[in-house]
N, CA, C and O atoms as a CHARMM CRD file, in Angstrom:
* protein
*
  304
    1    1 MET  N     41.77600  15.90600  49.34800 PROA 1      0.00000
    2    1 MET  CA    41.55900  14.98500  47.87900 PROA 1      0.00000
    3    1 MET  C     42.08700  13.94300  48.62900 PROA 1      0.00000
    4    1 MET  O     41.20000  13.10500  48.78900 PROA 1      0.00000
    5    2 LYS  N     43.43500  13.51000  49.32300 PROA 2      0.00000
    6    2 LYS  CA    43.92700  12.20300  49.50500 PROA 2      0.00000
    7    2 LYS  C     42.98900  11.33300  50.49800 PROA 2      0.00000
    8    2 LYS  O     42.79000  10.11900  50.45900 PROA 2      0.00000
    9    3 LYS  N     42.41900  12.38500  51.48400 PROA 3      0.00000
   10    3 LYS  CA    41.42200  11.74200  52.29700 PROA 3      0.00000
   11    3 LYS  C     39.67100  10.81800  51.75000 PROA 3      0.00000
   12    3 LYS  O     38.93700   9.87600  52.04700 PROA 3      0.00000
   13    4 LEU  N     39.79900  11.76200  50.95900 PROA 4      0.00000
   14    4 LEU  CA    38.56900  11.50600  49.84800 PROA 4      0.00000
   15    4 LEU  C     38.75900  10.08900  48.77700 PROA 4      0.00000
   16    4 LEU  O     37.93300   9.45900  48.11600 PROA 4      0.00000
   17    5 ILE  N     39.89400   9.97400  48.91800 PROA 5      0.00000
   18    5 ILE  CA    40.31000   8.59700  47.74100 PROA 5      0.00000
   19    5 ILE  C     40.56100   7.45200  48.49200 PROA 5      0.00000
   20    5 ILE  O     40.42100   6.28700  48.12200 PROA 5      0.00000
   21    6 ASN  N     41.01400   7.94100  49.77300 PROA 6      0.00000
   22    6 ASN  CA    41.70400   6.54700  50.74600 PROA 6      0.00000
   23    6 ASN  C     39.89700   6.52900  51.02200 PROA 6      0.00000
   24    6 ASN  O     39.44700   5.41600  50.74800 PROA 6      0.00000
   25    7 SER  N     39.18100   7.18900  51.33900 PROA 7      0.00000
   26    7 SER  CA    37.52300   6.78400  51.78300 PROA 7      0.00000
   27    7 SER  C     36.62900   5.88100  50.96900 PROA 7      0.00000
   28    7 SER  O     35.76000   5.12200  51.39800 PROA 7      0.00000
   29    8 ILE  N     37.10000   6.15700  49.35300 PROA 8      0.00000
   30    8 ILE  CA    36.60000   5.89400  48.22100 PROA 8      0.00000
   31    8 ILE  C     37.04300   4.33200  48.50600 PROA 8      0.00000
   32    8 ILE  O     36.26200   3.38700  48.61600 PROA 8      0.00000
   33    9 LYS  N     38.65300   4.27500  48.61200 PROA 9      0.00000
   34    9 LYS  CA    39.36700   2.71100  48.42800 PROA 9      0.00000
   35    9 LYS  C     38.92600   2.38000  49.70400 PROA 9      0.00000
   36    9 LYS  O     39.14700   1.17300  49.79400 PROA 9      0.00000
   37   10 THR  N     38.44600   2.75400  50.70100 PROA 10     0.00000
   38   10 THR  CA    38.07100   1.65300  51.95700 PROA 10     0.00000
   39   10 THR  C     36.86500   1.03000  51.73500 PROA 10     0.00000
   40   10 THR  O     36.79000  -0.18600  51.90900 PROA 10     0.00000
   41   11 LYS  N     35.54600   1.90800  51.24500 PROA 11     0.00000
   42   11 LYS  CA    35.21000   1.53100  51.18400 PROA 11     0.00000
   43   11 LYS  C     34.53900   0.67000  49.71900 PROA 11     0.00000
   44   11 LYS  O     33.44000   0.12400  49.62800 PROA 11     0.00000
   45   12 VAL  N     35.44600   0.76500  48.84400 PROA 12     0.00000
   46   12 VAL  CA    35.56700  -0.46900  47.48000 PROA 12     0.00000
   47   12 VAL  C     36.01500  -1.63800  48.37600 PROA 12     0.00000
   48   12 VAL  O     35.39800  -2.68400  48.57800 PROA 12     0.00000
   49   13 ASN  N     37.01100  -1.32200  48.79400 PROA 13     0.00000
   50   13 ASN  CA    37.67700  -2.78900  49.52300 PROA 13     0.00000
   51   13 ASN  C     36.61600  -3.40700  50.43200 PROA 13     0.00000
   52   13 ASN  O     36.66000  -4.63600  50.48500 PROA 13     0.00000
   53   14 SER  N     35.68700  -2.81200  51.14700 PROA 14     0.00000
   54   14 SER  CA    34.68100  -3.19500  52.27700 PROA 14     0.00000
   55   14 SER  C     33.99900  -3.91100  51.18000 PROA 14     0.00000
   56   14 SER  O     34.02200  -5.13900  51.27100 PROA 14     0.00000
   57   15 ALA  N     33.44200  -3.43300  50.23600 PROA 15     0.00000
   58   15 ALA  CA    32.53300  -3.99400  49.81600 PROA 15     0.00000
   59   15 ALA  C     33.18100  -5.48700  48.41600 PROA 15     0.00000
   60   15 ALA  O     32.52600  -6.43400  47.98200 PROA 15     0.00000
   61   16 ILE  N     33.34500  -5.44200  48.38000 PROA 16     0.00000
   62   16 ILE  CA    34.78500  -6.41200  47.63400 PROA 16     0.00000
   63   16 ILE  C     34.95700  -7.69700  48.72000 PROA 16     0.00000
   64   16 ILE  O     34.83300  -8.90300  48.50800 PROA 16     0.00000
   65   17 ILE  N     35.27700  -7.00000  49.91900 PROA 17     0.00000
   66   17 ILE  CA    35.30100  -8.25300  50.99800 PROA 17     0.00000
   67   17 ILE  C     34.19400  -8.87700  51.43000 PROA 17     0.00000
   68   17 ILE  O     34.22300 -10.10300  51.54300 PROA 17     0.00000
   69   18 SER  N     33.05000  -8.16600  51.74000 PROA 18     0.00000
   70   18 SER  CA    31.69900  -8.57900  51.94900 PROA 18     0.00000
   71   18 SER  C     31.50300  -9.42600  50.74200 PROA 18     0.00000
   72   18 SER  O     31.48500 -10.63800  50.95400 PROA 18     0.00000
   73   19 ALA  N     31.30500  -8.88900  49.11600 PROA 19     0.00000
   74   19 ALA  CA    30.68100  -9.69500  48.15900 PROA 19     0.00000
   75   19 ALA  C     32.11700 -10.86800  47.97700 PROA 19     0.00000
   76   19 ALA  O     31.76700 -11.85700  47.33200 PROA 19     0.00000
   77   20 ARG  N     32.88500 -10.89300  48.20600 PROA 20     0.00000
   78   20 ARG  CA    34.18800 -12.21900  48.37900 PROA 20     0.00000
   79   20 ARG  C     33.36600 -13.03000  49.56900 PROA 20     0.00000
   80   20 ARG  O     32.74200 -14.00000  49.14000 PROA 20     0.00000
   81   21 THR  N     33.30700 -12.89000  50.40800 PROA 21     0.00000
   82   21 THR  CA    32.85600 -13.82000  51.95500 PROA 21     0.00000
   83   21 THR  C     31.19100 -14.47400  50.94600 PROA 21     0.00000
   84   21 THR  O     31.05100 -15.68500  50.77200 PROA 21     0.00000
   85   22 ALA  N     30.50400 -13.81700  50.60200 PROA 22     0.00000
   86   22 ALA  CA    29.00400 -14.10800  50.46900 PROA 22     0.00000
   87   22 ALA  C     28.98200 -15.00000  49.08800 PROA 22     0.00000
   88   22 ALA  O     28.18200 -15.93300  49.02800 PROA 22     0.00000
   89   23 ILE  N     29.79200 -14.74200  48.05300 PROA 23     0.00000
   90   23 ILE  CA    30.53100 -15.59200  47.10200 PROA 23     0.00000
   91   23 ILE  C     30.76600 -16.84000  47.70600 PROA 23     0.00000
   92   23 ILE  O     29.93400 -17.73700  47.57700 PROA 23     0.00000
   93   24 GLU  N     32.03100 -17.04000  48.49200 PROA 24     0.00000
   94   24 GLU  CA    32.29300 -18.29000  49.01300 PROA 24     0.00000
   95   24 GLU  C     32.01500 -18.88500  50.47800 PROA 24     0.00000
   96   24 GLU  O     32.57100 -19.60500  51.30700 PROA 24     0.00000
   97   25 SER  N     31.09700 -18.32500  50.34800 PROA 25     0.00000
   98   25 SER  CA    30.26300 -19.33300  51.57500 PROA 25     0.00000
   99   25 SER  C     29.14100 -20.42900  51.07300 PROA 25     0.00000
  100   25 SER  O     28.20100 -20.40100  50.27900 PROA 25     0.00000
  101   26 THR  N     29.72000 -21.39500  51.93700 PROA 26     0.00000
  102   26 THR  CA    29.24600 -22.99200  51.22900 PROA 26     0.00000
  103   26 THR  C     27.76200 -23.10500  52.53200 PROA 26     0.00000
  104   26 THR  O     27.16000 -24.16500  52.70400 PROA 26     0.00000
  105   27 SER  N     27.47900 -22.04400  53.16100 PROA 27     0.00000
  106   27 SER  CA    26.28400 -22.51000  54.24200 PROA 27     0.00000
  107   27 SER  C     25.33500 -21.61900  53.49200 PROA 27     0.00000
  108   27 SER  O     25.52100 -20.68400  52.71300 PROA 27     0.00000
  109   28 GLY  N     23.69300 -22.50800  54.21900 PROA 28     0.00000
  110   28 GLY  CA    22.70100 -22.41200  53.16300 PROA 28     0.00000
  111   28 GLY  C     22.11200 -23.41400  52.45700 PROA 28     0.00000
  112   28 GLY  O     22.42400 -24.59200  52.63300 PROA 28     0.00000
  113   29 GLU  N     21.13200 -22.99200  51.52600 PROA 29     0.00000
  114   29 GLU  CA    20.23600 -24.43400  51.37200 PROA 29     0.00000
  115   29 GLU  C     20.56000 -23.94100  49.69300 PROA 29     0.00000
  116   29 GLU  O     20.76100 -22.83800  49.18400 PROA 29     0.00000
  117   30 GLY  N     20.50300 -25.22400  49.18700 PROA 30     0.00000
  118   30 GLY  CA    20.69600 -25.06300  47.47600 PROA 30     0.00000
  119   30 GLY  C     19.05200 -25.39800  46.91900 PROA 30     0.00000
  120   30 GLY  O     18.00700 -25.72000  47.48400 PROA 30     0.00000
  121   31 TYR  N     19.46700 -25.12500  45.48700 PROA 31     0.00000
  122   31 TYR  CA    18.15800 -25.57700  44.59600 PROA 31     0.00000
  123   31 TYR  C     17.90600 -26.72800  45.00600 PROA 31     0.00000
  124   31 TYR  O     16.97800 -26.86200  45.80300 PROA 31     0.00000
  125   32 ILE  N     18.55200 -27.70400  44.63800 PROA 32     0.00000
  126   32 ILE  CA    18.24300 -29.65700  44.99400 PROA 32     0.00000
  127   32 ILE  C     17.51400 -29.53100  46.17000 PROA 32     0.00000
  128   32 ILE  O     16.38400 -30.01900  46.18200 PROA 32     0.00000
  129   33 ASP  N     18.00100 -28.88900  47.30700 PROA 33     0.00000
  130   33 ASP  CA    17.29600 -29.31600  48.83600 PROA 33     0.00000
  131   33 ASP  C     16.26400 -28.74600  48.63600 PROA 33     0.00000
  132   33 ASP  O     15.33000 -29.54400  48.71200 PROA 33     0.00000
  133   34 THR  N     15.98200 -27.84100  48.43500 PROA 34     0.00000
  134   34 THR  CA    14.53400 -27.76100  48.24500 PROA 34     0.00000
  135   34 THR  C     13.73300 -27.97500  47.38800 PROA 34     0.00000
  136   34 THR  O     12.57300 -27.70700  47.70000 PROA 34     0.00000
  137   35 GLY  N     13.99300 -28.57600  45.86600 PROA 35     0.00000
  138   35 GLY  CA    13.49000 -29.17400  45.12200 PROA 35     0.00000
  139   35 GLY  C     13.03400 -30.65200  45.96400 PROA 35     0.00000
  140   35 GLY  O     11.84500 -30.97000  45.92800 PROA 35     0.00000
  141   36 VAL  N     13.63800 -31.18900  46.42300 PROA 36     0.00000
  142   36 VAL  CA    13.55900 -32.90900  47.17700 PROA 36     0.00000
  143   36 VAL  C     12.69100 -32.59900  48.29300 PROA 36     0.00000
  144   36 VAL  O     12.03700 -33.54800  48.72400 PROA 36     0.00000
  145   37 LYS  N     12.49900 -31.12400  49.02800 PROA 37     0.00000
  146   37 LYS  CA    11.64500 -31.03700  49.82800 PROA 37     0.00000
  147   37 LYS  C     10.20900 -30.64300  49.32200 PROA 37     0.00000
  148   37 LYS  O      9.15900 -30.71600  49.96100 PROA 37     0.00000
  149   38 ILE  N     10.35000 -30.32100  48.36800 PROA 38     0.00000
  150   38 ILE  CA     8.85000 -29.78700  47.05900 PROA 38     0.00000
  151   38 ILE  C      8.25900 -30.90700  47.16700 PROA 38     0.00000
  152   38 ILE  O      7.17700 -31.04100  47.73700 PROA 38     0.00000
  153   39 ILE  N      8.99100 -31.94600  46.56200 PROA 39     0.00000
  154   39 ILE  CA     8.64000 -33.47000  45.80500 PROA 39     0.00000
  155   39 ILE  C      8.56400 -34.11100  46.95600 PROA 39     0.00000
  156   39 ILE  O      7.80400 -35.03600  46.67200 PROA 39     0.00000
  157   40 ILE  N      8.78100 -34.20400  47.80600 PROA 40     0.00000
  158   40 ILE  CA     8.65300 -35.35400  48.92500 PROA 40     0.00000
  159   40 ILE  C      7.39400 -34.64300  49.83100 PROA 40     0.00000
  160   40 ILE  O      6.72000 -35.44800  50.47400 PROA 40     0.00000
  161   41 GLY  N      6.99700 -33.10800  49.94400 PROA 41     0.00000
  162   41 GLY  CA     5.62000 -32.72400  50.30800 PROA 41     0.00000
  163   41 GLY  C      4.79500 -32.94600  49.40100 PROA 41     0.00000
  164   41 GLY  O      3.63200 -32.88800  49.79800 PROA 41     0.00000
  165   42 VAL  N      4.95800 -33.24000  48.05800 PROA 42     0.00000
  166   42 VAL  CA     3.47000 -33.50900  47.25500 PROA 42     0.00000
  167   42 VAL  C      3.80300 -35.14900  47.25300 PROA 42     0.00000
  168   42 VAL  O      2.83500 -35.81400  46.88600 PROA 42     0.00000
  169   43 VAL  N      4.52200 -35.61400  47.45900 PROA 43     0.00000
  170   43 VAL  CA     4.04600 -36.88400  47.61300 PROA 43     0.00000
  171   43 VAL  C      3.43300 -37.79100  48.81900 PROA 43     0.00000
  172   43 VAL  O      2.75800 -38.81700  48.74100 PROA 43     0.00000
  173   44 ILE  N      3.74400 -37.30100  49.59500 PROA 44     0.00000
  174   44 ILE  CA     2.99700 -37.17900  51.04100 PROA 44     0.00000
  175   44 ILE  C      1.64800 -36.79100  50.98900 PROA 44     0.00000
  176   44 ILE  O      0.77800 -37.61300  51.27800 PROA 44     0.00000
  177   45 GLY  N      1.32400 -35.47900  50.61200 PROA 45     0.00000
  178   45 GLY  CA     0.27400 -34.70600  50.17700 PROA 45     0.00000
  179   45 GLY  C     -0.84700 -35.86100  49.51400 PROA 45     0.00000
  180   45 GLY  O     -1.93400 -36.26100  49.93200 PROA 45     0.00000
  181   46 GLY  N      0.04100 -36.22700  48.15000 PROA 46     0.00000
  182   46 GLY  CA    -1.03100 -37.35900  47.34600 PROA 46     0.00000
  183   46 GLY  C     -1.04900 -39.03400  47.98600 PROA 46     0.00000
  184   46 GLY  O     -1.63900 -39.88000  47.31300 PROA 46     0.00000
  185   47 VAL  N     -0.53500 -39.35100  48.99400 PROA 47     0.00000
  186   47 VAL  CA    -0.87800 -39.95900  49.73700 PROA 47     0.00000
  187   47 VAL  C     -1.85200 -40.04100  50.84400 PROA 47     0.00000
  188   47 VAL  O     -2.53700 -40.98200  51.24700 PROA 47     0.00000
  189   48 ILE  N     -1.73700 -38.78900  51.24000 PROA 48     0.00000
  190   48 ILE  CA    -2.96500 -38.66600  52.45800 PROA 48     0.00000
  191   48 ILE  C     -4.36600 -38.61600  51.61100 PROA 48     0.00000
  192   48 ILE  O     -5.40600 -39.14700  51.99800 PROA 48     0.00000
  193   49 LEU  N     -4.20400 -37.83100  50.29700 PROA 49     0.00000
  194   49 LEU  CA    -5.79800 -37.61900  49.59100 PROA 49     0.00000
  195   49 LEU  C     -6.10200 -38.76800  49.58900 PROA 49     0.00000
  196   49 LEU  O     -7.15000 -39.11100  50.13700 PROA 49     0.00000
  197   50 ALA  N     -5.42700 -39.51600  49.08800 PROA 50     0.00000
  198   50 ALA  CA    -5.46300 -41.02200  48.67500 PROA 50     0.00000
  199   50 ALA  C     -6.18400 -42.18300  49.44100 PROA 50     0.00000
  200   50 ALA  O     -7.06600 -43.00900  49.20700 PROA 50     0.00000
  201   51 GLY  N     -5.07100 -41.70100  50.83900 PROA 51     0.00000
  202   51 GLY  CA    -6.11600 -42.50200  52.04300 PROA 51     0.00000
  203   51 GLY  C     -7.39800 -42.20200  52.26800 PROA 51     0.00000
  204   51 GLY  O     -8.33800 -42.96600  52.49100 PROA 51     0.00000
  205   52 LEU  N     -7.37000 -41.01600  52.19300 PROA 52     0.00000
  206   52 LEU  CA    -8.47000 -39.78900  52.23800 PROA 52     0.00000
  207   52 LEU  C     -9.80200 -40.75000  51.90400 PROA 52     0.00000
  208   52 LEU  O    -10.53000 -41.33400  52.70600 PROA 52     0.00000
  209   53 TYR  N     -9.85800 -40.71600  50.64300 PROA 53     0.00000
  210   53 TYR  CA   -10.53600 -40.86900  49.00300 PROA 53     0.00000
  211   53 TYR  C    -10.94400 -42.04500  49.48900 PROA 53     0.00000
  212   53 TYR  O    -12.15900 -42.12100  49.67300 PROA 53     0.00000
  213   54 ALA  N    -10.23200 -43.09200  49.78500 PROA 54     0.00000
  214   54 ALA  CA   -10.72600 -44.60500  49.61600 PROA 54     0.00000
  215   54 ALA  C    -11.38200 -44.61800  51.05700 PROA 54     0.00000
  216   54 ALA  O    -12.34700 -45.37100  51.19000 PROA 54     0.00000
  217   55 LEU  N    -10.95600 -43.83500  52.21100 PROA 55     0.00000
  218   55 LEU  CA   -11.47800 -44.21400  53.61100 PROA 55     0.00000
  219   55 LEU  C    -12.83900 -43.71100  53.25000 PROA 55     0.00000
  220   55 LEU  O    -13.72600 -44.53600  53.46700 PROA 55     0.00000
  221   56 PHE  N    -13.28000 -42.41800  52.68800 PROA 56     0.00000
  222   56 PHE  CA   -14.46000 -42.00700  52.68000 PROA 56     0.00000
  223   56 PHE  C    -15.12600 -42.84400  51.56200 PROA 56     0.00000
  224   56 PHE  O    -16.31700 -42.97700  51.84300 PROA 56     0.00000
  225   57 ASN  N    -14.85100 -43.37500  50.56000 PROA 57     0.00000
  226   57 ASN  CA   -15.61800 -44.23100  49.89800 PROA 57     0.00000
  227   57 ASN  C    -15.86900 -45.53400  50.28000 PROA 57     0.00000
  228   57 ASN  O    -16.93900 -46.09800  50.05100 PROA 57     0.00000
  229   58 THR  N    -15.01900 -45.99200  50.79900 PROA 58     0.00000
  230   58 THR  CA   -15.29600 -47.74200  51.14400 PROA 58     0.00000
  231   58 THR  C    -16.21700 -47.90900  52.30500 PROA 58     0.00000
  232   58 THR  O    -17.19300 -48.65300  52.40400 PROA 58     0.00000
  233   59 THR  N    -15.45400 -46.64300  53.59900 PROA 59     0.00000
  234   59 THR  CA   -16.72500 -46.89600  54.94500 PROA 59     0.00000
  235   59 THR  C    -17.30500 -45.78900  55.19700 PROA 59     0.00000
  236   59 THR  O    -18.44900 -46.00300  55.59800 PROA 59     0.00000
  237   60 ILE  N    -16.98700 -44.44100  55.13800 PROA 60     0.00000
  238   60 ILE  CA   -18.23400 -43.36400  55.68800 PROA 60     0.00000
  239   60 ILE  C    -19.17800 -43.28600  54.67600 PROA 60     0.00000
  240   60 ILE  O    -20.33800 -43.29000  55.08800 PROA 60     0.00000
  241   61 ILE  N    -19.03400 -43.21900  53.49400 PROA 61     0.00000
  242   61 ILE  CA   -20.01300 -42.90200  52.79400 PROA 61     0.00000
  243   61 ILE  C    -21.01600 -43.71400  52.39100 PROA 61     0.00000
  244   61 ILE  O    -22.00900 -43.17100  51.90600 PROA 61     0.00000
  245   62 PRO  N    -20.98300 -44.90600  52.48100 PROA 62     0.00000
  246   62 PRO  CA   -21.75100 -46.15800  52.85300 PROA 62     0.00000
  247   62 PRO  C    -22.25100 -46.24600  53.55700 PROA 62     0.00000
  248   62 PRO  O    -23.45200 -46.51300  53.57400 PROA 62     0.00000
  249   63 THR  N    -21.43400 -46.03000  54.59000 PROA 63     0.00000
  250   63 THR  CA   -22.58100 -45.79000  56.21000 PROA 63     0.00000
  251   63 THR  C    -23.42900 -44.67600  56.06000 PROA 63     0.00000
  252   63 THR  O    -24.64800 -44.80300  56.17700 PROA 63     0.00000
  253   64 LEU  N    -22.97000 -43.75200  55.84700 PROA 64     0.00000
  254   64 LEU  CA   -23.70400 -41.98600  55.84100 PROA 64     0.00000
  255   64 LEU  C    -25.09300 -42.66400  55.27900 PROA 64     0.00000
  256   64 LEU  O    -26.08700 -42.72300  56.00200 PROA 64     0.00000
  257   65 THR  N    -25.08800 -43.14200  54.00900 PROA 65     0.00000
  258   65 THR  CA   -25.98200 -43.52600  53.07500 PROA 65     0.00000
  259   65 THR  C    -26.64600 -44.10100  53.46700 PROA 65     0.00000
  260   65 THR  O    -27.73000 -43.60700  53.15900 PROA 65     0.00000
  261   66 THR  N    -26.89300 -45.51700  54.40900 PROA 66     0.00000
  262   66 THR  CA   -27.57600 -46.12600  54.90300 PROA 66     0.00000
  263   66 THR  C    -28.35100 -45.54400  56.19100 PROA 66     0.00000
  264   66 THR  O    -29.58100 -45.58700  56.15900 PROA 66     0.00000
  265   67 LYS  N    -27.67700 -44.97500  57.38300 PROA 67     0.00000
  266   67 LYS  CA   -28.17100 -44.45800  58.42500 PROA 67     0.00000
  267   67 LYS  C    -28.81800 -42.96000  57.96300 PROA 67     0.00000
  268   67 LYS  O    -29.32400 -42.31700  58.88300 PROA 67     0.00000
  269   68 ILE  N    -28.84000 -42.37200  56.65500 PROA 68     0.00000
  270   68 ILE  CA   -29.74400 -41.25000  55.88300 PROA 68     0.00000
  271   68 ILE  C    -30.93400 -42.05100  55.95400 PROA 68     0.00000
  272   68 ILE  O    -31.97600 -41.79700  56.55700 PROA 68     0.00000
  273   69 GLY  N    -30.52200 -43.45200  54.98000 PROA 69     0.00000
  274   69 GLY  CA   -31.95000 -44.16300  54.34800 PROA 69     0.00000
  275   69 GLY  C    -32.77900 -44.48400  55.37600 PROA 69     0.00000
  276   69 GLY  O    -33.97400 -44.19600  55.29600 PROA 69     0.00000
  277   70 GLU  N    -32.22400 -45.16700  56.55700 PROA 70     0.00000
  278   70 GLU  CA   -33.17800 -45.48500  57.89900 PROA 70     0.00000
  279   70 GLU  C    -33.49700 -44.49900  58.88500 PROA 70     0.00000
  280   70 GLU  O    -34.05200 -45.01400  59.85600 PROA 70     0.00000
  281   71 MET  N    -33.33600 -43.21500  58.98000 PROA 71     0.00000
  282   71 MET  CA   -33.78500 -41.75400  59.21800 PROA 71     0.00000
  283   71 MET  C    -35.09700 -41.74400  58.57800 PROA 71     0.00000
  284   71 MET  O    -36.10300 -41.73800  59.28900 PROA 71     0.00000
  285   72 PHE  N    -35.18700 -41.74300  57.30400 PROA 72     0.00000
  286   72 PHE  CA   -35.78300 -41.30900  56.40300 PROA 72     0.00000
  287   72 PHE  C    -37.20700 -42.95700  55.92500 PROA 72     0.00000
  288   72 PHE  O    -37.97800 -43.22200  55.00300 PROA 72     0.00000
  289   73 ASN  N    -36.94500 -43.34400  56.74000 PROA 73     0.00000
  290   73 ASN  CA   -37.78400 -44.83100  56.72600 PROA 73     0.00000
  291   73 ASN  C    -39.35700 -44.88200  56.97900 PROA 73     0.00000
  292   73 ASN  O    -39.64000 -45.92300  57.57200 PROA 73     0.00000
  293   74 TYR  N    -40.11300 -44.34000  56.80000 PROA 74     0.00000
  294   74 TYR  CA   -41.24700 -44.25300  57.65600 PROA 74     0.00000
  295   74 TYR  C    -41.61800 -45.54900  57.32000 PROA 74     0.00000
  296   74 TYR  O    -42.83400 -45.63400  57.49000 PROA 74     0.00000
  297   75 ALA  N    -41.20900 -46.47100  56.97400 PROA 75     0.00000
  298   75 ALA  CA   -42.70200 -47.85000  56.71200 PROA 75     0.00000
  299   75 ALA  C    -42.19100 -49.01000  58.29500 PROA 75     0.00000
  300   75 ALA  O    -42.44900 -50.19700  58.49700 PROA 75     0.00000
  301   76 GLY  N    -41.58600 -48.23000  58.95400 PROA 76     0.00000
  302   76 GLY  CA   -40.95700 -49.43100  59.96700 PROA 76     0.00000
  303   76 GLY  C    -41.27900 -49.13600  61.11800 PROA 76     0.00000
  304   76 GLY  O    -40.94100 -49.85700  62.05700 PROA 76     0.00000
């Protein structure tokens, strides 16, 4: 019976020690770090999309329209 009690005490103590070290650990990422990373990703993605939209509307689409119009121009 004494062995069983000692075995249970040892297991409980090791569980307490592992829980305490996990709680007291200061390594790892926090919620603020992750939130800042997400915000930065969204902002950079928005800037890239806005740049592509401006590029397509000012340069690519008008040129493409002109080229297609010239391709199907049978008069000249």
